[in-house]
C-alpha positions in Angstrom: 11.2 27.1 55.2 14.1 29.4 55.3 14.0 33.2 54.7 15.9 35.0 51.9 18.2 36.3 54.5 19.1 32.8 55.7 19.7 31.7 52.1 21.9 34.7 51.5 23.9 34.0 54.7 24.3 30.4 53.7 25.7 31.5 50.3 28.1 33.9 52.0 29.7 31.0 54.0 29.1 28.0 51.6 29.0 29.5 48.1 31.2 32.5 48.2 31.4 33.0 44.5 27.6 33.4 44.4 27.9 36.0 47.2 30.8 38.0 45.7 29.2 38.1 42.3 26.2 39.8 43.9 23.6 37.1 43.5 20.9 37.5 46.2 17.7 35.5 47.0 14.7 37.8 46.9 11.8 35.5 47.8 10.9 31.8 48.0 7.8 29.8 48.6 6.4 26.4 47.8 5.8 27.3 44.1 8.6 29.7 43.1 12.0 31.2 43.8 13.2 34.7 42.8 16.9 35.7 42.7 18.4 39.0 41.6 21.9 40.0 40.4 23.1 43.4 39.2 25.7 43.8 36.5 28.8 45.1 38.1 32.6 45.1 37.4 33.1 41.9 39.4 30.7 39.8 37.3 31.2 41.3 33.8 32.8 39.8 30.7 35.1 41.7 28.4 32.1 43.0 26.4 30.7 45.0 29.4 27.8 42.7 30.1 27.2 40.0 32.8 29.3 36.9 32.4 27.3 33.9 31.3 28.4 31.8 34.2 27.1 34.4 36.7 23.7 34.2 35.0 24.0 30.4 35.2 24.7 30.5 38.9 21.7 32.7 39.6 19.4 30.5 37.4 20.6 27.2 39.0 20.1 28.7 42.4 16.4 29.3 41.7 15.9 25.7 40.8 18.2 24.2 43.5 16.5 26.1 46.3 13.0 24.9 45.3 14.4 21.3 45.1 16.1 21.5 48.5 13.0 23.0 50.1 10.8 20.2 48.9 13.3 17.6 50.0 13.3 19.2 53.4 9.5 19.1 53.6 9.5 15.4 52.7 11.6 14.6 55.8 13.5 12.1 53.8 17.2 12.1 52.8 17.9 12.5 49.1 20.9 13.0 46.8 20.5 15.6 44.1 22.7 16.4 41.1 22.6 18.4 37.9 23.0 15.9 35.0 22.6 18.4 32.0 21.9 22.0 31.3 20.9 24.1 28.4 21.1 27.9 28.0 20.0 30.5 25.6 21.1 34.2 25.7 18.8 36.5 23.8 20.0 40.0 25.0 23.0 41.6 26.6 22.6 41.3 30.4 23.2 44.7 32.0 21.6 46.4 34.9 19.4 44.4 37.4 18.5 40.9 36.2 15.8 38.9 38.0 15.8 35.1 37.7 12.8 32.9 38.6 11.7 29.3 38.6 8.0 28.6 39.1 8.0 24.8 39.1 7.6 24.0 42.8 4.5 21.9 42.3 6.2 19.7 39.6 9.1 19.2 42.0 6.7 18.0 44.7 5.3 15.4 42.3 8.8 14.2 41.4 9.8 13.9 45.1 6.6 12.1 45.9 7.1 9.7 43.1 10.7 9.0 44.2 9.5 8.2 47.7 6.6 6.0 46.4 8.7 4.0 43.9 12.1 4.2 45.6 13.5 4.9 42.1 15.6 7.9 41.1 13.8 10.6 39.2 14.9 13.2 36.7 13.2 16.6 36.2 14.0 19.5 33.9 13.7 22.8 35.8 13.7 26.2 34.0 14.7 29.6 35.0 14.6 32.9 33.1 16.6 36.1 33.5 14.6 39.2 33.0 15.9 42.8 32.9 14.4 46.0 34.1 12.6 46.5 30.7 10.9 43.1 31.2 13.0 41.6 28.4 14.2 38.0 28.7 18.0 38.1 28.6 18.7 34.4 29.2 16.8 31.2 29.7 18.3 28.1 31.5 17.1 24.5 31.8 18.7 22.2 34.3 18.1 18.4 34.3 18.2 17.4 38.0 18.3 13.8 39.2 17.1 13.0 42.7 17.5 9.7 44.5 16.2 8.6 47.9 19.0 7.6 50.2 18.5 4.4 52.2 
């Protein structure tokens, strides 16, 4: 398993828009992933709040890291792709926003089933953005497809 520093370094070189928008991995384990992003000039919209796409990048990162980690633990080669996504914005995103996904165990079951059946699997993974007042500012759902490579 990689450390948050290693993920953030990876983002700097491979996902520069994630890095420059201020999205940083805080912690990750088998069950959950936490990412933070602070509202700043570089990631704001004309209404002085965080641009929806920045929130989406942070949310997707929480789900994608958990998926990549479980694929790595399986020692198998997989392809992975987002098929669909849904988002809800319930409050203006300002200040520090923390995103989290806690579906690591569900991901493991999906990976195990893909290996067992040799069939592609889809899984909806959810991530919520929460501000410093503990209010939910946005909720994202991503439908991921995973397929074992032969």
